N, C-alpha and C positions, 0 to 999 in steps of 0.2 A: 538690765537696768543700767543706766549711765552712772559714772562716778558722781556726777552732780546730784542724781536722784538719790544715791546712797547718802550723800551729805544731807540732802533735804530731809530724808527720813530721820537721820540722826538729830538734826535740828528740831524737827517736830517732836521727837521722843524726849529731847531735853526740855522743851517748853512744857510738855504735858506733865512733867514731874511737879510743876507748880499747881496742878489741879485747876484747869481752866474751864471745866464744863459747867453748864447751868441748864435749867429746864427749858424746853421749847414752849413757845406760846401756843395756846389752844390745847384742847384735851379731848380724848375719845372715851366714851363709855359704851359698854355692850349690855343690852337687856335681853334676857331670855323671855319671850312672850308666850311660850308654850303653856297652856292651861294644864294643870297637874293631872286631871282626870281624863284627858283625851289621849288617843293612840298616837297621833302625830299631827303636826300643824305646819302651815306655810303662810308667810306674809308676802303678798304679791303686789301691793300698791300702797302709796302714801299720799296723804293730803293734810298739810298743816301738822297738827299733833296727833292725827289719827292714822291707823294702819288697817288695811283690809286684806282678807285672804280666806282661808278655810281651815277647819280642824276636822279630824276624823274621830267620830265617837260611835261606838257600837257598830263599827264597820260601815258607817255612813258619813259622807262628807257634809259638813254644815258650814255655810257662809259665816264668816267671823269678822268682828270689828274690835280693834284695840285702841286704847288711848295711852300707849307708852308703857304699860305694865301687863304682866300675865293676869293679874287680878282684875284688870279693867275689861276683860274679854266679854263681848256681847254676842249671843247666839242669834244670827239673822235668819235662821232656818224657819221657813213658814210651816205652820201646823199642817200635817197631811202630805207634805212633799216627800219625795223619795230621797233626793240629795240636792245640795246647793253649794255654790261657791262664788266668792267675790274676787274679781280680778282687776277692778278699777275703783278709783275714788276721786272725788272733786268736791271741795267745800265740805258740806255735811251729808253728801250723798255717796252711795256706793253702787257699783254696777257689777253684773255677772250673769249667772244663769241658774235656773231651778229645774230640776228633773221631776216630772210627774210620770212615773212609770219609766218608759224607755226614751222619752223625748225631752230634750232640754229646751227651755224657753228663756229668752233674754229677759233680765229682771233688773229693776231699779229699787233701791232701798233708801230710806232716810233715817238710818240709825237704829231701827227696830225691826223685828221679824214681821210685825203686823203692818208695817208701812210699805211693803213691797208692791210694786206696780208691774203688771205683765206687759212687756214690750214686744212680744212675739208677733211678727207680721202675719196678716191673713194670707193663707196659702203656703206658708213656710213649713218645711219639715222639722227643722230645728234652728235655733238662733242663740247668740251669745254676745254679751257686752264685753269688750276688751279695753275700752278707753272712755274717758269722760272729760269734759271741759266746757265751761261757760254755758251750762244748761243743756248741753247736747251730749249724746252718747254715740259710740261707734263700735263696730265689731263685724260680725258675720251673720248671715242667714242663708240657709239652703232653700232655694226657690227653684222649682222646675228642674230639680236634679243638679243644680249648679250652686256651689258655695260662692256667695256674693259679698263683697265689701259693702258695709251698710252704715247708715247714719240715721239717728233718731233725734227727736226734740221732746222727749219726755212721755210720749204716748206710742202705742202700737201703730196707730193710724198715721203718725208722722214719718214713718219709715221711708228712707230715700235709698235707692239702689245705685251704688257707686261703681258697679262692675263695668270695666271698660270693654268695648266691643273687641272681639277677637281673643279675649283671654279665656283660658280653660277654667280658672277659678281666681278668686281675689279675696283679700282679707285686710281689714284695718286693724292695726296693733296699737296705735297711739293717736292722740289728737291734742291740739292746743292752738290758740290764737287763730281759729278759722281753718287750720290745716288738719288733714288726716294723713297719717303715714302707715305704711304696711307693705304689702307685696302682692304681685299677681304672677300667674304662670302664663307665659306666652311661648309657643313653639318648644315646650318641654323645659324651659328655663325659668326658675323663680327669680323675679326681678323686684328689687326695692322700688317702692312707689310712693307718690305723693298726690293728694287731692286737695281741692278747695271747695268741697261741698256738692260737687256734681260728678257724674261719670265722665263727662267731656273734659273736665279739668285735670284729668290724670296726667301726671308727669313721670316719666321713666327715669329713675335714679340709678339704674344698673350700669356700673362702669364697664367699659368695653373689654377690659382685661380680666373681668371676673367670670367665674364659672356660674355662680348664682349669688344672690344678695337678698337681704331682708332689712327693712327699716322697722325698728322696734319702738322708737321713741321720737318725740319732737317737742321743742319748746316754743314753736310758732315761727321760728326763723331758721333753726338748724334741725337736722334729723340725724338719728343715730341708730346703729344696729350692727350688722356684720356684712362682710363680703368674703367670698371664697376666691383667693388669689394665690397663685404659685403653691397650691396644695395646702394652704393654711386658711382656717377660718379666722378672720381678722376683725376685731372691734373697729368700728369706723364712725366717721362723722361727715355729714353732707351739709351744704348750704344751698339747697334747692335745685341743684343740677347734678347729673351723673359725673361730670368732670371735676366737681368740687370736692370729691371724697378725700378724707384725711385718714391715714392709717393710724389707729390707736393701739395696735397690738404691741405689748411690751416686748423688748428684745429677748427676754428669757422665756417667753410664752409660746407654746405650740398651738394654741387656740384661744380665742377670746371673743366676747360679744357684749355689746351694750344693751341693757334692758330698759333703762329709764334715764331721763334727763331732767334737770332743774336749773334754770339759769345757765351758767357756764360749766356745770358739773355733769358728769356722766357716770352712771352706776351699772355694774354688770358682773362679769366674772372673767378670769383668765386662768388657763390651764398651765401650771408651772410645775415642772418635774412630773409627778404622777397625781397631782391634786388640783381639783377645781377650786379656785380661790375667789371669794367675793372681792370686788375691785371697785375703785373710784378713779376717775380721770378728771382733768381740767382742760381738755381740748387738745392734748398732745400725748404721744406715746410715752414720753419721758416724765409726764406728770402722774403716772400710775402709782396708786397707793394700794397696798395689799391689806385689805380689810380682814382677811382670814387670819393674819398674824395677830390680830387683836383678840381672837377668840381663845377660850380655855383649850388646853391641849387635847381634850377628848373629842373635839370636833374634827372629823377627818376630811370633810369638804364643806364648801359653803357657796351660796349664790346670792347676789343682790338683785332685787327685782323692782324696787320702788325707791323714789327719792323725793324729798320735799325740803324747802329751806324757809326759815322764818327769822329774818335778821341775821344774827351771828350764829344761829343754831341750824345745823344740817342734820337731817334724819334720813337714814337709809334702812329700808326694810328688806328682808329676805329670809333665808333659812339655811340650816346646816345639819349634817348628820352627827348626832351625839353617839359615839361608840359605846358609852357606858349604858345608855338606855336603849340603843339599837333603833333609834327613830329619828326622822327629820323633825326639827323644832324651829318654829318661827323665831326670828331674831330682829333686833333693832340696834343699829349702830347710831350713836349720837355724837356729833362733834360741835364743841362750843369754841368760838374764836376763829381767827383767820387761818386758812391753809396757805402757807407761804411758799411761793415758787421763786427762788432766788439762787442763782448759781453761787456756790461757795458757802452758802448758809447751811452748814451740815447739821446744826441743831434746830434749825427752823424757828429762830427767834426774831427773824426779820432784819438781821444785820450780819455782815461778814467781818469777823474779828477773831481774836485769840480764843474766844469761847468755842470756836468751831474746830479747833485743833484736835482735841480729844475725840470728838465724833468722827473726824476724818480718818484718824488712825484706826479707830474701831471699825469703820466701814470697810477699810482695806483688809484688816486682819480677821474680822469675824462678821461677815455681812448679815448673817441671821440674827446675831445679837444686836447689831446696829438697828436692823429693821424693827426688832422687838422693842428696843429702847426709844427709838424715834419713829413711830409708825406713821406720822404725818409727813415725814420727809420723803421726797421723791427722787428719782434718778436725775431729774433736772437739777436739783440742788447739788448733787454729788459730781455730776459730769462737768467738771470745770473747763475742759477743753472743747466741749460741745460736739464730740464725735459720736454720741449716742450710747456709749458704754462707760462704765466706771472701772478704772484699773490704774496701774502705776503711772500711766502716761498723764494722769490728772494731778500728779504730785506737784510738778513745777508750776503749772497753771494755778493750782490752789495757793501756792506760796505768793505768786504774783497778785492774786486776789486779796490775800491778807495784807500785802504791802499797800494796796490801793483802797482797802476797805470796801472792795466790791470787784466783781468780775466785769470785764469789758463786754 
C-alpha cells in the first residue's frame, strides 16, 4: 500500500472516532414457512403474496400453498393421489403435477385441493407444469418417447407442442409476456432456448463459447439462467439473443445460477467457499446480494427459486437446510424499501457522505461482519474504482467520492 493510502486509512480512522454510522434504508426479514408437522418442505414459486411448492408428509409429497407464514399453509394434494407438487404460480392459480401410481400428470389448481384440473395431454406418458403466466401454462410432456416443451391454455385439449425439429428433447422452464424460456438438446449439447408460442418460433440462446446452457426464467423481455463457460457454471442474463448474454457470476463464486426473475431482479444461488447461498442480483455480477447471510446460523445452505414484487415489497421464496432439525425447510425472504446501487454508498442509504466511512472501514477489516450488518449492500457499492473487486485500491477513490458526495 502506498504512503498516501496509509494516510488515507489514518484519516478514515480518525473520522470514525466521531461515530458516523447510521442505518441503511430498506430492511430484510426472513420467514420460515415450514409447517411443524411435516418432514421437509420446499417453496419453488412466488406470485404476489403467495408462495407455492410442496411438503413431505408421511413419506409422500403434497403440493403446498402459503401466504407468507407457516400457519397459512394449504394442502393442495387431491384425495386419492399418490403424490403431488407445485412448481409454478400466477395470480391465484398454481401449477405442477400429480402422481396417480407411477405416472405424473400436469395439473392446475386455484388455491384448494378440490380445484385441480388435469392438463395431461392425450397420448402422453407423463407431463408437468413448470411455469405460468397470463392464463397459460408451460412445461413438458413425454409424447411418442420424446420429452417435449409444451404449452397449455387451461385445458388438456389446449396442449401445444413446442418441440423444435431436430432436437433430442426440449423443456420449458419459464414464461412471461408471451415468451417461453427453457432448453433443448441438439447434437448432444443442452442449449438455452426461447419460444413465442410455437415450435417454429424457437430461438437458440446458446452462446458460442458455452459448453451448455439453460434458461430458467423470463420477465418477457429478458431471460436468465446459466451458461457453462471456462469450466464454471455462471448465472447469466440474456436479452433475446445468444450474443446478448451477461455474466452474473459473482467474483468470489465457483458456480451460480438464476432460477427466477421479476422486473429487473434475478434470484437464484451462488456457490461461495463450500456453501450454496441463496442470492439476488439486479442485472450485473457486482449487484449480487447474499441472501444466505440473512438466515440464522443453523442453515448450512440455501437456494432461492421464486421472486415476486409488489410496489416496494420484494418477496423471494426458496429453501435451506436446517442442521438442527436435519431437514430442508421452505423459506421466504422479504425486503421492504429500495435496494440501492450507488458506488461509495457503503451503508446503502442512497447518499455518499461521512456516514459511509465506518462501513467502509468495516468492509475492509471484517467483510463477513460488514455483509451481516449491511446485507442489502452490494459489491457495486463498495467497488469505488470499478475494477470488479473490493480491496485497498478502493481507498483513495472512496475518499474522492466523499469529497464529491458521489463517485464519478
